[in-house]
C-alpha positions as CSV (number, residue, x, y, z in Angstrom):
1,M,-20.5,-36.3,7.0
2,A,-16.9,-35.8,8.1
3,A,-15.9,-35.4,4.4
4,H,-18.6,-32.7,4.0
5,M,-17.4,-30.8,7.0
6,L,-13.8,-30.9,5.8
7,I,-14.7,-29.7,2.3
8,S,-16.9,-27.0,3.9
9,K,-13.9,-25.8,6.0
10,Y,-11.7,-25.6,2.9
11,G,-14.4,-23.7,1.0
12,H,-14.7,-21.1,3.7
13,G,-11.0,-20.7,4.5
14,Y,-11.1,-17.1,3.4
15,I,-13.1,-16.2,6.5
16,E,-10.1,-17.0,8.7
17,S,-7.8,-14.8,6.5
18,M,-10.2,-11.9,6.5
19,A,-10.9,-12.1,10.2
20,L,-7.2,-12.2,10.9
21,K,-6.6,-9.1,8.8
22,C,-9.6,-7.3,10.6
23,V,-8.0,-8.0,14.0
24,V,-4.7,-6.5,12.7
25,E,-6.3,-3.5,11.1
26,L,-8.3,-2.8,14.3
27,G,-5.2,-3.1,16.4
28,I,-6.9,-5.4,19.0
29,A,-3.7,-7.1,20.0
30,D,-2.0,-3.7,20.4
31,I,-4.8,-2.4,22.6
32,L,-4.6,-5.4,24.9
33,H,-0.8,-5.2,25.0
34,K,-0.8,-1.5,26.0
35,H,-3.5,-2.1,28.6
36,T,-1.3,-4.8,30.1
37,K,-4.3,-6.7,31.5
38,P,-7.5,-8.3,30.1
39,M,-10.3,-6.0,28.9
40,T,-14.1,-6.3,28.5
41,L,-15.7,-6.1,25.2
42,Q,-16.9,-2.6,25.9
43,E,-13.5,-1.5,27.0
44,L,-12.0,-2.9,23.8
45,A,-14.7,-1.2,21.7
46,T,-14.0,2.2,23.3
47,A,-10.3,1.8,22.6
48,L,-10.8,1.1,18.9
49,S,-10.0,3.9,16.5
50,L,-13.4,3.9,15.0
51,P,-16.1,6.7,15.1
52,T,-18.7,4.1,16.1
53,V,-18.8,0.4,16.9
54,D,-21.6,-2.0,16.2
55,M,-21.4,-4.1,19.4
56,N,-23.3,-7.0,18.0
57,R,-20.9,-7.4,15.0
58,F,-17.8,-6.8,17.2
59,Q,-18.9,-9.4,19.7
60,R,-19.4,-12.0,16.9
61,L,-16.0,-11.2,15.5
62,M,-14.4,-11.7,18.9
63,R,-16.3,-14.9,19.4
64,Y,-15.0,-16.2,16.1
65,V,-11.3,-15.3,16.7
66,V,-11.5,-16.6,20.3
67,H,-13.3,-19.9,19.9
68,H,-12.4,-20.9,16.3
69,M,-8.9,-19.3,15.9
70,G,-7.6,-19.2,19.4
71,L,-6.2,-15.6,18.9
72,F,-7.5,-14.4,22.3
73,T,-8.6,-15.7,25.6
74,L,-12.1,-15.1,27.1
75,D,-12.6,-15.4,30.9
76,N,-16.2,-16.4,31.4
77,K,-16.1,-15.2,35.0
78,D,-15.6,-11.5,34.2
79,S,-16.1,-11.6,30.4
80,T,-12.6,-10.2,29.7
81,Y,-10.4,-10.8,26.7
82,G,-6.7,-11.4,26.9
83,L,-3.7,-12.1,24.6
84,T,-2.4,-15.6,23.7
85,H,1.0,-16.5,22.3
86,Y,-0.6,-16.3,18.9
87,S,-1.9,-12.8,19.2
88,N,1.4,-11.7,20.8
89,C,2.7,-12.1,17.3
90,L,0.2,-9.5,16.1
91,V,1.6,-6.7,18.3
92,R,3.0,-4.0,16.0
93,D,6.0,-3.1,18.1
94,S,7.1,-6.7,18.5
95,K,9.9,-8.1,16.4
96,S,7.6,-10.5,14.6
97,F,7.1,-10.1,10.8
98,M,3.5,-11.3,11.1
99,V,1.8,-7.9,10.9
100,P,3.6,-6.6,7.8
101,M,3.1,-10.0,6.1
102,I,-0.6,-10.0,6.9
103,L,-1.1,-6.4,5.7
104,H,0.8,-7.1,2.5
105,G,-0.4,-10.6,1.8
106,I,-4.2,-10.2,2.4
107,N,-5.3,-7.5,0.0
108,D,-7.4,-7.3,-3.1
109,W,-4.5,-7.1,-5.6
110,L,-3.0,-10.4,-4.4
111,I,-6.3,-12.2,-3.7
112,G,-7.8,-11.3,-7.1
113,P,-5.4,-13.4,-9.2
114,W,-6.6,-16.6,-7.5
115,Y,-9.8,-16.2,-9.5
116,S,-7.7,-16.9,-12.6
117,L,-6.0,-20.0,-11.1
118,S,-8.1,-22.5,-13.1
119,T,-7.4,-20.7,-16.4
120,S,-3.7,-20.5,-15.6
121,I,-3.4,-24.3,-15.4
122,Q,-3.6,-24.4,-19.2
123,G,-0.2,-22.6,-19.3
124,G,1.0,-19.2,-20.5
125,P,1.1,-16.2,-18.2
126,T,0.7,-16.4,-14.5
127,A,-2.7,-16.1,-12.8
128,F,-1.6,-12.7,-11.6
129,E,-0.9,-11.5,-15.2
130,M,-4.1,-13.0,-16.4
131,Y,-6.1,-11.1,-13.8
132,H,-4.2,-7.7,-13.8
133,G,-2.8,-7.6,-17.3
134,I,0.8,-7.1,-16.1
135,T,3.3,-9.2,-14.1
136,G,3.6,-9.0,-10.3
137,W,6.9,-7.1,-10.6
138,D,5.5,-4.6,-13.1
139,Y,2.6,-4.0,-10.7
140,L,4.9,-3.3,-7.8
141,A,7.0,-0.9,-10.0
142,T,3.9,1.1,-10.8
143,H,1.9,1.0,-7.5
144,A,3.8,2.9,-4.8
145,D,1.7,1.7,-1.9
146,A,1.9,-2.0,-2.9
147,N,5.6,-1.6,-3.4
148,R,6.0,0.0,0.0
149,M,4.0,-2.8,1.8
150,F,5.9,-5.5,-0.1
151,N,9.3,-4.1,1.0
152,E,8.1,-3.5,4.6
153,G,7.0,-7.2,4.7
154,Q,10.3,-8.4,3.2
155,G,12.3,-6.2,5.6
156,A,10.4,-7.5,8.6
157,I,11.0,-11.1,7.6
158,T,14.7,-10.3,7.0
159,R,15.2,-8.7,10.4
160,E,13.6,-11.6,12.2
161,I,14.9,-14.6,10.3
162,F,18.0,-13.4,8.6
163,G,19.1,-11.4,11.6
164,E,18.8,-14.5,13.8
165,M,20.7,-16.5,11.2
166,V,23.5,-14.0,11.2
167,R,23.8,-14.0,15.0
168,Q,23.7,-17.8,15.2
169,C,25.6,-18.8,12.1
170,G,27.5,-15.7,11.0
171,A,30.8,-16.8,12.5
172,W,31.2,-19.7,10.1
173,L,29.0,-18.4,7.3
174,F,31.0,-15.2,6.8
175,K,34.4,-16.6,7.8
176,G,37.1,-15.0,5.5
177,I,34.5,-12.8,3.8
178,G,35.5,-9.2,3.4
179,S,32.7,-7.9,1.1
180,V,29.1,-8.9,0.2
181,V,26.6,-7.7,-2.3
182,D,23.0,-8.3,-1.1
183,V,21.3,-8.9,-4.4
184,G,17.6,-7.8,-4.4
185,G,18.4,-6.4,-0.9
186,G,15.4,-4.1,-0.8
187,N,15.5,-1.6,2.1
188,G,18.9,-2.9,3.3
189,A,17.6,-4.8,6.3
190,A,19.9,-7.8,5.7
191,A,23.0,-5.7,5.0
192,R,22.4,-3.8,8.2
193,E,22.2,-7.1,10.2
194,I,25.5,-8.2,8.7
195,V,27.2,-4.8,9.4
196,K,25.9,-4.9,13.0
197,E,27.5,-8.2,13.7
198,F,30.5,-7.9,11.4
199,P,31.4,-4.2,11.0
200,N,34.6,-5.0,9.0
201,I,32.6,-6.5,6.1
202,K,31.8,-4.1,3.3
203,C,28.1,-4.4,2.4
204,T,26.5,-3.3,-0.8
205,V,22.8,-3.5,-1.6
206,L,21.8,-4.0,-5.2
207,D,18.2,-3.5,-6.3
208,L,16.0,-1.8,-8.9
209,S,15.8,2.0,-8.7
210,H,12.2,2.2,-7.7
211,V,12.9,-0.2,-4.8
212,I,15.8,1.7,-3.4
213,R,14.3,5.1,-4.0
214,G,11.0,4.0,-2.6
215,S,12.5,2.7,0.6
216,S,11.4,4.6,3.8
217,L,14.7,3.8,5.6
218,D,17.6,6.2,5.7
219,K,20.4,5.4,3.3
220,S,23.1,5.2,5.9
221,S,26.8,5.4,5.0
222,E,27.5,2.0,6.5
223,V,25.9,0.4,3.5
224,E,26.6,1.2,-0.2
225,W,23.5,1.4,-2.4
226,V,23.7,0.4,-6.1
227,E,20.7,0.7,-8.5
228,G,20.8,-2.1,-11.0
229,D,19.3,-5.2,-12.5
230,M,20.5,-8.6,-11.2
231,F,19.7,-10.2,-14.6
232,L,22.3,-7.9,-16.2
233,S,25.2,-7.6,-13.8
234,V,26.2,-7.9,-10.1
235,P,29.0,-5.9,-8.4
236,H,32.1,-7.8,-7.4
237,A,32.3,-9.2,-3.9
238,D,33.5,-12.2,-1.9
239,A,30.0,-13.4,-1.2
240,V,26.5,-12.8,-2.6
241,P,23.5,-13.3,-0.3
242,L,20.3,-14.2,-2.1
243,K,17.6,-14.2,0.5
244,Y,14.1,-15.2,-0.7
245,I,14.9,-14.1,-4.2
246,L,15.1,-17.3,-6.2
247,H,11.7,-18.6,-5.1
248,D,10.3,-15.6,-7.0
249,W,11.4,-17.0,-10.3
250,G,11.3,-20.1,-12.5
251,D,14.3,-22.2,-13.2
252,D,15.4,-20.3,-16.4
253,E,15.4,-17.0,-14.6
254,C,17.2,-18.4,-11.6
255,M,19.9,-19.8,-13.9
256,K,20.5,-16.3,-15.2
257,I,20.6,-14.8,-11.7
258,L,23.0,-17.4,-10.4
259,Q,25.3,-17.0,-13.4
260,R,25.5,-13.2,-12.9
261,C,26.3,-13.9,-9.2
262,K,29.0,-16.4,-10.2
263,E,30.6,-13.8,-12.4
264,A,30.7,-11.4,-9.5
265,I,32.6,-13.6,-7.0
266,S,36.1,-15.0,-7.1
267,S,36.7,-18.7,-6.8
268,E,40.2,-18.1,-5.6
269,G,39.2,-16.5,-2.3
270,G,36.6,-19.0,-1.4
271,G,33.8,-17.0,-2.9
272,K,30.2,-18.2,-2.6
273,V,26.6,-17.4,-3.0
274,I,24.6,-17.6,0.2
275,I,21.0,-18.6,-0.6
276,V,18.4,-18.3,2.1
277,E,15.3,-20.1,1.1
278,M,12.7,-22.7,2.2
279,V,13.6,-26.2,1.3
280,I,10.4,-28.3,0.7
281,E,10.4,-31.8,2.3
282,I,7.6,-34.0,0.9
283,N,6.9,-36.1,4.0
284,P,3.3,-37.1,5.0
285,E,4.4,-37.4,8.6
286,I,5.1,-33.7,9.0
287,D,2.9,-30.6,8.5
288,M,3.6,-29.5,5.0
289,S,0.8,-26.9,4.8
290,M,3.1,-23.8,5.1
291,M,5.6,-25.1,2.5
292,L,3.0,-26.1,-0.1
293,S,0.9,-22.9,0.5
294,R,3.9,-20.7,-0.1
295,D,4.7,-22.7,-3.3
296,M,1.2,-22.1,-4.6
297,F,1.5,-18.4,-3.7
298,M,4.7,-18.0,-5.7
299,M,3.2,-19.9,-8.6
300,V,0.0,-17.8,-8.8
301,N,1.5,-14.3,-8.2
302,F,5.1,-14.4,-9.6
303,G,5.6,-17.6,-11.5
304,G,8.2,-18.8,-9.0
305,K,8.4,-21.9,-6.9
306,E,9.6,-23.4,-3.6
307,R,12.1,-26.2,-4.2
308,T,13.1,-29.5,-2.7
309,S,16.8,-30.2,-1.8
310,E,17.1,-32.2,-5.0
311,E,15.8,-29.3,-7.1
312,W,18.1,-26.8,-5.4
313,E,21.1,-29.0,-6.0
314,R,20.2,-29.6,-9.7
315,L,19.6,-25.8,-10.2
316,I,22.9,-24.8,-8.7
317,R,24.9,-27.5,-10.5
318,N,23.3,-26.5,-13.9
319,A,24.2,-22.9,-13.2
320,G,27.9,-23.9,-13.2
321,Y,28.7,-24.1,-9.5
322,R,31.0,-26.9,-8.4
323,K,29.2,-27.8,-5.2
324,C,26.5,-26.7,-2.8
325,K,25.9,-27.3,0.9
326,I,22.4,-27.1,2.5
327,T,22.1,-26.4,6.2
328,P,18.6,-26.4,7.7
329,F,17.9,-23.5,10.1
330,L,14.2,-22.9,10.4
331,A,11.1,-24.4,8.8
332,M,10.9,-21.2,6.6
333,A,14.7,-20.9,6.0
334,S,17.6,-23.1,5.1
335,I,21.2,-21.9,4.3
336,I,22.2,-23.0,0.8
337,E,25.9,-22.3,0.0
338,A,26.8,-22.4,-3.6
339,Y,30.6,-22.5,-4.3
340,T,32.3,-21.5,-7.6
């Protein structure tokens, strides 16, 4: 019976995802945060930005996310709901990247390709391309809303993870570096974090024209913006950050990107490529769910992959670099320095 229960849980995993997105879209965590104290179901319902609320459905949603997902507390004495450390991550004005990630990642155009997963196992195009008829990158280039959500999600992740990395590790990571080109830098979030901590470093953002022009952030003078294709050429610099770029691509494409980056930096001045990526560790004694889920996500939607330390070292060596150094930072991010 236990086996049946586990398989049933896996089969209905989408319910958790959609309930989570519903909570974010309704802004329940924001309402509780602004109220500063627990609220009754009726008080929450009144605060929702909906013309009407079906109280039976709303109560059952809250029951699910309280008792099954642990997103909120419920005080049985006065029937009030409160925030937990989980739902604190869902407050929109927090520094967490969770809200943009949820709004970007749980939607029909990213969920649909999973229906083509079985067919994609035979090889050929990605599941995304089989489902939509175009690649994930072409889809973003031709769908402004999807492109905006994608870049907002990437920007939020950058500000939280890369920003903390710059603050904690920047002193040694950027030692002797006078200029950087953030390849695939999107809305410039990473470059701004570098400039904030190290104003003497010249920062340039390289990305496709529709990404830079579609960014909602002001193009400040503290960062130089260059429209271009990382597969063709990269502007010269002392160091080239690649944050969550290479996991979007297969090994052949990564080789091309790394070779263009190698051409852009000087080996004489201690030039290097700074790769910020997850490093998979296959170890049954740790929770590998996030690592392996992200690998599946990259495979289905972009044809990319998450890599083990051995795979990173082999990829960098085959691209012509003389050595690499991997420094673990967070479960979602390691610093991989590739030296020319």
